[in-house]
N, C-alpha and C positions, 0 to 999 in steps of 0.2 A: 283460420279460414280452412285449413287442412283437416284440422281435428272436426270440424263442423260437416266436412263432406264425408269424412270417414264414419262419423256417427250415422249420417243418412245411410250410408253404404251398408253399415251394420243392421240397421232397421229394415231396409229392403232385403238382407239376407234372411234374417228370422222370417219375415212375412212370407217371401218366397218358398221357403223350406215349407213352413205350415200349410200355405195354399197346394204346395206340390203333394205333400201326404194327403192332404184331404182329398184332392182330385183323384190320386191313386186309390184312396179307399173307397170313393163314390163310384168309381168306373170297375172296381172288383178285381184290379189287378193283383192285390195281396192273395185273393182267394185262388186266384189262377195259378199265382205262383207256388201257394201251398199245395195246391192237386198236382200240380208238374212236378215238384220235389218228392210228394209222395208217392208218385208213380216211378220216378227215377230209383228212389231208394227202396221202393218194395213196402208191403204193407206191414212187416215185421219191425221196421223201424220206430214204430210209435206214432209217426207223423210229425211234421214240422209247421210251426205256426210263425209266420213272418211278422206279424201285429205283435207278437209277445218280444220279438226280437227289436223291432223298431216301432215302438208304439209313437203316439203325438208328444208325449211328454218327453221321450227320450230323444225324439227328432229335433224338437224345440229346444231343449238343453243344448244339445251338441251345437246346434246352429248359433245359438247364443253364446258359446264359448267361442266358437270360431269368430264371430261377429266382434266379440271384446277384443280377442288376440289381433284380429285385422285393424282395429281401430288403434291399439297401441304401436304397432308396427308401421301403419301407414302414417303415424303422428310422427313417429320417430325418424322415419325415412324422409318425410317432406321438411323435417328440422335439419336433418343433416344435408338435405339437396339446397336448403337455403344459405346455410353456413358455407358450403363449397362454392356456391354462387357470388357470395358476398368476398369470399377470399379472391376468387377468379376476377372479379371486377374490381377489386382493390389492387391486385397485380398488373392487370393490363390497362388500368385506367377509365374502363368504360367508353361509353359512347356519349360525346358529347352534342346535344341538339339546342341550337339556337334559333329561336323563333324572332323574327322582325316585323315590324309593321310597315309596309311600304306605301 
């Protein structure tokens, strides 16, 4: 169950990164950042293009790598938590629930 939830979280991470990049591109934020950095650095620096540094492919690849690492870590952490809970329940004895029919 934890594996499926972490896979779903990974898919959400990748889709959110792609949607965020697309929104930033459509609203012209990349062009505004390029012009701001050009103004700050001066015209001699040759210009800076943020889309070359953070293209859609690079952003999607990075988000996919983060999602895969997240799936592995969350699955391992969930397994470790289940083992620790089972050990604690064995040592303490757990909680007994008795259902009766009155």
